[in-house]
N, C-alpha and C positions, 0 to 999 in steps of 0.2 A: 642672562645666562641662559633662558630658555630660548630665546631667540637665536642664540648661537647655536644652541644643539640643534634645534630646528635645520639651521642652515648647515650645520654639518653633517647631518643625515641626509639632506639633499644632495651635498656634494659627493658624499660616500656612493650613495644610491646611483648618481649618474655615472660613477667610475665602474661600479659592477654593471651597470645597463649596457654600458659601452663594450665590457668585456665580453657580455653574453650575447650582444649582436655585433660580432666582428665583422661578418660580411657585410653589414650595412653602414657600420663605422670605417669604412674601408680608408679613409685619409688618415695619415699620422697625426697622432694627439699625446699628449702627456695630460694627467690629472693631478689633481692635489692630496691625493690619498696619503695621509700620514704628515702633511704640512698645513692640515685645514685650521688648528687652533691659531698659529701665528696669522694666518692671513685673514681669519675671521677678525682677531682683535684689531688687525689694521684696518681692514676696509670699513669696520664699523664706526671707525673715528674720524675717518676723512669728510673734508668738507666741500660744498659744491665749488667753493672758490680754488681748490686746490687742484695741482697736475699730479698725473699718476703715470708711472712708467711700469706697467705689470710686467711679468715674465711669463713663458709658455707654459708655467704650471699652476697660474693663479686664478683657477676657476672660481676656488671657494672665495677667494679676495673679491671677485667679480660679483659674485652671488651677495656677499656682505655690502657692496657698493650700490645694490638695487637691480641689478639684472635679472631677467628671469631665466630659469634653468633652459626654455626654450629657445631664447634668445642666443644663449651660448651654442646649445644644439644646432641652430640654423648654420652656424660659422662651422661647425663639427663636421656636417654633412655637405658643408659647400652649396647652401640653398641662395636662390635669387634674393630672398629676405634677409639674409644674413644683415644685421645692422651695421657690422664694422665694414666689411670688404666687399659684399655682394658677391660674395661667393669666390673671392680671390685669394684667401689666405687661410692659414692654419687656425685651429680651435685654440683658443685663449690667446689669439693675438688680436686685441681688442684696439679700438679707436673711436672716440665719441664725443658730440658736441651736442649736449642734451640738457636743458635747463634742470636744475635742481642736483646734477650729478659734477662729480669732479671732472675735469678736463683730461681725455686720454688722446694726445696725439699718436701719429704712426710711430712703430718702431718695428725693428727686425725681429729675428728670432730670439732675441735677448741673451746673447753668449756673451756678454760684455760690451759689446758695440753700443748698445743702448745707453750707457752710462754717461756717453758723452753727448748726445742730444738732450737726455736729462737734466744734466749740468747746465746744459744751455738754456733749458727752460728757466731754472733759478737765476742763471745770469739775467735773463730777460726780466723776471720779477724784481730783482735788486735794481735794475737801471730805472723800470717804470716808476719804482717806489722814489728813488733818488729824484727823478725828473718830475715828480708830482702827476704823473700820467696814469697811476694805477686806481682802478676804481674797485675800492672793497665792497664787499659784499656783507653787510651787517656787522662791519667793525673788524672782520675777521681776517687777520694777515694770512693770505696764502703761503702755503709751502708746496714743495717738491718731494714725493715719495717716488723714489728708484728702487724697484725690487729686483734681486738678481740672486742665482744661484752661487753658491760657492765656488765650485769650478771655475766659474767664468771670472773671478776676481785676480786670476793670473794673467788676464789678458793686457797686454800694454795700454791699451786705450783706458782702461779702468786708473791705471795711474795717471795718465794725462788729467783725466777728468777730477780726480781727487785732488792733484795738484791744484789745479785752478780753482776748485771749491775753497780750500783751505786758505789760498793766497788772498782770495777776495771774498772769503767769508760768506758763502752763500747761502740762501735758507732751503737746504735739501736734506732729507734723511734717507740714507742708503739702508734698505732692509735686505741683509744676506740671509738666505735661507739654507744653512747647511745640511744636508742630508748624506755626507761623506762618500758620495760617488759622481763622477762624471761620465755617463754612459757606464763602460766597464772600468774606466780609471778609479781607483781607490785614492782616497785623499792622502794616504801615505805615499803613493805613487807621484801624486801630482802636484804636491805643493809642501814647501818648507815650514809653512804658517798656516792658521787660519784668518779669515778674514778680521777677526779681532786684534789678532798680533801684530797683522799686516798694516791696519790703521793707526798703529802707536808711532809708525814711521812718517806721518804726516802730521807735523806739528801744527796744532789748531783744530784738528779733528775730534770732536768728543765722542766716545764709543761707549758700548754696553753688550754685555754677553747675557743672553736669557735662555730659559728651556721655552723653545718654541712648540712643545708639544701640549703644555698645560695652558688652557684658554686662560683662565683666571691671572695666573702669572703673566701670561704674554700680554693680556689686555691693561694690565695695570702698568708694565712696562712700557708699551708702546703710547700709553696714554701720558708717562712721564717723557718720552722721547719726543713726541709730537709737540707738546707744549714747549719743550726745551728749544726745538727749530722754530717754531711758530712766535715765540717770545722774543728770543735771542737774535733770529735772523743769521743763524751759524750752522754749519753743516754737522752731521753726526754720523755713525755707523752703528746698527745694531746687529749684531751676530746671532742668530736664533738657531741652535741646534734642534733638528727634525728627524721624523722618521721618512725612510723611502718605502712605503707600503706595496706600491703597484710597479709596473715596470717603468723604465726611462721613458719609453715611449712604445704605442702600440706595436711599434715593429722592432723594437729592441727588447726582448723578453728578459725578465729578472733571473729566470732559472738557467739561462744560458751562460751566466758568469758568476753569479752571486752564490757563496757556498751557504749550506743549510744554516750553520751556525750565525750567519751575518742576517738571514732572513729571520731567524728566531730572535734574534736582538733586536730587531727593528720592529718586529710585531709586538715586543714586551714595551715599546715608547708609542703605541698606538694612542692618539688623543681622543679618540673617541671614548673608550671606556674610562679614561682618565676624568673627562667632563661627566660622563655618567655618575661615577662617584661622588663627584663635587654636588652634583643635582640631589644626589640621595642623601648627602649631610645637610643639604638644605631644605630637606623635606619632601622631596618629590617622589612620588611612589611609583613603584614597579609598573603598574598598569598605566601610568602616565607614559613611562618610557618606551613601554611596548606599543601603546596607541600612536605616539608621535612616530616611531620607525615605520608602522603600517601606513599612516597618513603619508609619510615623505615617499614611500614606495609606492603608492598611488598615484601620489602627484606626479612623479618623475616619469612613471609610465605613460600618463596623460600626456605631459609635455613632450616626451620622446615622439609618441605615435604624433602629435601633431606637426613636430619638425620633420619626420619622416614624409609625411603627407605633402609638406610644402614644395611648390615647384621650384625646378632647377633654373638657374640664370638663364635668361634668352641670349643663345649663343650671340646674337647680333651686338649685344653689348659688349664684346670681348675688347674692342678698342675704344671703349668710353673712359673718359678722365685721365687719359694720359696726360694732358695739360689742363691747366685751368684757363679760361678766355682771357684773353691780354686786352688792356683798354687802348693799346697803341696799335693802330691797324693803318694809319695811313700817315704820311710824311706831314707835320705840321711845323709852324714856326719859320724862321729866316735863316737861311742856310749861309747867305752872304749880307748880312745887313748893311746899310749904307753908312759909310763913315768908322765900320769897325776896324780894328786893328788885326793884322796877322799876329797867329800864336802857332807855337809848335805842338805837337800831340802831347806831350807830358803837361804842358800847361793847360790845354783843352780838357783833360781828364781832371786836373787838380780843380778847375773851376766849375766843372760839371757837378764833382761831388760836394763842393762849397754849397752851390745853389740848392743842391737837393738837402743838404744838411739844414740849410737856412729854412727851408719850406717843410720839412718833415722832421719834428723833433723826436719822432721815434726811431730816427735813423742815426746808427752808430758805425764807426770804422775802426777795426782792429786787424793787428796781425803784427808778424816781425819787424820792428823797427819803424813803424810807421808814427809812433807818439811824437810828441812836439820835440824833443831832444834832437831826432834827426829828421824826422818827417819822410821817411822813406828812403831806400838807399839809391833811387833815382829821384828822389825829391818830388815824387809823385803824391804826396801827401803834406807838403811844406806848408806851415802857416795854420793847418788845420787843427792841431794841437792847442795852439795858442788862442786861436777863435772860438773854439766848442769846448774847451775843457778835457781835463784826464777821464771824464766819466763818460765822453763819446767818442774821443779819440785816443787809443791807447795801445801798448805793446803788448805783446805777447812771448811765452818762451818759445823754443822750437818745438812746436806741437801741431804739426800739419794736420793731423787726425782731428786733434780738437778744435783748431781754427776753422775747419770745414764744416765738421760734423755738429758743432754747437749751434750753428745757424739753423738747423732744422728746430732746436727747441726755442730759440730767440723768435723764430716767425711763430711759433703755437702760441705764445705769449703777445704778439701784436709788435714786435719790435722789428724793424726793418735794417738788417744788419747788410754792411758791405766789408769784404774782409779781402785779404791779400796773402797769398802764398808768394814767397818772394823770387822765386826762380821756378820756371817750369818744370827742372829736374827736381825740385824737391815736393811736387805734388802727390808723387806716388803713394807715401805713408799715409794720405788721407784719401786714397782712392777708395776706400774699404767703407769709409762715411759717404762719400757721394755716391757710389752704386747702391750701398746696401740701404742708408738710412734716407738720404735725400731724395734720390732718383726715383725710388718706388713710392714715396709717400702720396702722393695725389691719387696714383693709380690703386694702391691698394686700401685707401680709405675711400674709395668711390667719390672721390673729388671734396672729401671733408677737409683735408689738410695738405694742401699744395703749400710748396716751401719758396716762400718769396725771398731769395737769397742772390747777391751778385759777387761772384768771387773773380777778383783779378789775378791775373797770372803774365807776369813778364816773360817771354819766350824769345827764342831766335839768337842767332849767333852772328857776331862781327867783332873785328878787332882782339882777337886772342882771348874770348871769353872762357875758354877751354871746355872740359867734359862735363863739368857739373853747373853749369850757368849759362849753357847754350840751345838747351834742346827744344824742338817742336814736339807739341804733345797732341796734336789734334786728333791724330788717328785713335790713341786710345781713349780719349774723352768721348769722341764719336763712336766708340761702340758702346758706351753707356746710355742706354735709352731712359729717356724721361729728363734729360736736361738739354738746354740750349746751350750752342756755342758759338761765339761773336769773336770776329778777327778785323777789326777798323786796320786801315793802311793810310789815314790821314786825320788832321785834325778836326774836321768838321764832322767826319764819320765818328770820330773817337765820341766826341761830344753827344751827337745826336743819337747814337747806339748805345753809350752808357746810360743816359735818361731813359731811354726805351728800356732797358734791361733792369733798371732798378725799378721802373712802374711795371714790370711784367710780373704776375704773381706766381712764376715758375722758376726753379734754378736756372740761373744764367752764368757761364763760365765766360769772361772776357780775357782773350788771349791778345796781348799787347807787345808788339815787337819792339824789344828795348832798343834795336838799332834805328827804329824809326822815332823814338820820343824825341830826341833833338835834331835829327835828320844829319847826324854827323858821318852817315854813310855816304860817299859820293853819288850823286844822281838821285837823291831822295828828297831834294829841296821842295818839290810840289807836296810833300807830306804836310807842310807848314801851308796853312790856308788862313784866309778870314775866320774869325770866331762867329759861330753862330749865336742866334738870340738864345735868351735864357730858357724859352719854351719849345727850343727845337727838338724833335724827336724824330728817329727812322724807325720804322717798323721792322721787327726782326723777320729776316728771310726775303730781304728784298736787295738784289745785287743792282750794281751802277756800271754804265757803259764809261770807262774811262776815256778812249779814243774810238773813232769808228772809222771804218773803212768807207770808201766812195762807193756810191751805187754805180759809177762806172765800171771800177776795178771789181764789185761784185758781178756786174752782167758780163764782163769777160772771163769770169772764172779765175780771176787773178787775186783772189782775197782768201783771207784766213781768219779764225777767232783764236784768242787766248783765253782760256777760263783760269782764273787765278786769285790770290789775295795775298794780303800782308806784304812782304818784301817783293814777292812776286810781279807786284804791278809795276815796280821800277825796273825790274830786269826786263819785264816785258816791253815797257816803254823804250829803254835803251836800245834794246834789240829792233824794235818796230820801225826805227830812224832811218834803218837801212832801207827800207820799203815803205816810203810815204804813201798814205792813202790806201794800203793793201791790208792793214790788219787792224781788227776790232779786238779790243782788249775788254774783258768783263772783268772787275771787282766783286767777288761774291759777297764781302763784307760779313755775311752769316753763313757758317757751315752747316749749321741745322738749328732753325729749319733753312732749306736750301731754295734758292729761287729758282726751280727747275723749269717753269715757263722761259725765264729770260735766257736760261742756258740752251734750252732746246731750241728756241725761236733763232737765236744767234748762230746756232751751228747749224741749223736747216738752211740758214740764208747763206752761208758760207760753203758748206760741205767740206771744210777742212777744219780741224780742231785740235789745238793743243793744249793739255791741261798741266799748269805750272805749280810746282810746290817747293819749299824749302826743306820738308820732311825727308828723310831717307823714303828711298820710291817702293821697294818692295813691300806687298801688303799694305799699302797706303790709303788714306782717304781719297788721294788723287788716282791711283789705279782704279779704285772703287767707282770713283766718279767716272772715269773713263769709260769702264765697262758700262754704267748706266746710260751714257750718252750714245755708246755704240748700239745699245739694246734699241733705245727709243728713236734714234735717228737713222739706222741702217740705211734706209731707203734713199736718204737724202746725203750721205757721205759719199765724197771724191775719193776719200782717202782714209787708211786706217787711223783712229784716234791715236795721237802721240802724247807721251808723257815725260815730262824731264822733271828731276828732283835731285836731292843728294844723293851721294854714294851709301851703300848699305853698309855703314861702319857701326859699330856699337855705341860710339860717342864721338863729339865734335872734338878734334885733337885742339891742343893748346898752341901749339905751333902756327904762326898765321899762314905760314905758306901751305901748310898741312890742311888748315881751316878752307883756304881758298881751295884748294884741289879738290875738296868735299863737297863743297857747297856748289849749287847753280850759280851762273853769272849771265851777264848779258852775252857775252861771247858764246856761252854754251847754247843760251836759248836762242842767239841768231842763226845759229847751224840747224837746230830744229826747224826753225821757220824756213830756212832755205829749201830744206829737204821737203817739207810739207808744201811749198808753194810750186816747186817743181812737179806735183803731180797733176 
């Protein structure tokens, strides 16, 4: 209890110090003032084997876990020695891999989105336990602690996570700290029920309501809750009522919106005097309490001065840790082994995943309808459920946010997930997780937590797929920094790129044109290739010359190049048949990283370039690439860079005649080639 009192004094003094030095503490921050009792009661009971997802007000919890005030202040002031993000992220946005301390992977600003990655951590722990791959420390079974404010429980992504947690009975404890406010939104305005009542709707979720302002009551309750999750391996929600004594953040002042009676009410719930009274009842003297307060003040002043004096980050480090280094840097293995049979793209992908699951017991596959009953709506996972069991290959509900975001938590535990979003049109509910949680993880943890996940997404239009099963989404994805995007056009590339994407320690989205899966679209038979060897990999960021113009055509200025990918490769091949030997076709294969050396060298050789895409053209990746080519190769160009893509319509229409009118085709590409070659 005396240790908790010391830590509470330190946390409170930190808040006072920040408020007194607002010019120095210029970056936005929140503190735990009023929340300290429940946070300390929780942090003091966590084990080094546990995984923790704190939220932005949890600085007292971090002190209880063993971080020094100075370490927290280094992040507050965005200093170079900030142990969490090297000056890149806000105060109390921790992540750590440190012996003797719980694991804290990256998370966002924790307004509900973090609940999905945290639940993914519990999903990972459960799988590793079931597979016999979990190394327990001292016989203690690890759990996940996910902390969040009550205002964030109204987020839809919390519901997705809780559904998954109770369905699979995961070892996770959700600690909800309820101070009745979400910035200026009161609890009465924001919710129909609090988190405790809400949790009652999730059958199988244990729950507890506690007074989070009383340290002793909080400690006893959290001891019970942690023991429950640790022993039963089942989820639980703890709803803790707390006070909000400080500002919502340093930038949103409490006096702007909170009435005097509310401030007075919360002041009466202050956990510090409550703990002082408990100490007095236990025989602690007022002299001890006074000395402890003075010691905390002196200590925090010392820690703050040291943090203020620490150096800022070297500006040259700003581009560090966007990605972790990948082991696949050269093409290896046999692309066309002697005697190997030809396979379609869908089978090349299936075989690649099967080989990966055989080699890596930590590899799992899940998504909508990929389980053994169907094996994917395109049969891209057929037989895998039977071969590897329901623990490794299984269905999910319609939960794109969970499917994508949970991979961040899984990777933090050592699991290597392959997940699928059923169609490109369905990826949008998951973009929050992809952009906010996954893409930023490596950068904002200074390289500690890259997310090794492979997200497969069938895309593309053909045969009347209609407005919700035909989208190409590469431009949307390429606007997200921190992910890689792959787009194979044939079976050999599918297998080599999928293997490399899995081995890459960074998040990779693999766009797979469903019209090429079985080569049902006329003119796409070349997508069927000899199946490469099991060890075949293609480094991401390396394009391929599909067909090459003759040197004679180049010398006479009668050649051009097409830069394309996916279905565009086959439209370009069909169109180029009109001008034999005059057209070089480059298949990008990877859209990020991009093979700029190959692109620019090819364009400079020919002086005429067409960028071809299936996407709607305006503001697309293709137009962006055309602009970059124009800038890099301006002196060598003999004509403006041309672009061909789909019409700028909101969706692909269902009627096949309308679909054909919207999309590029060989005839449209041929017309563009004719115009370019005439220059």
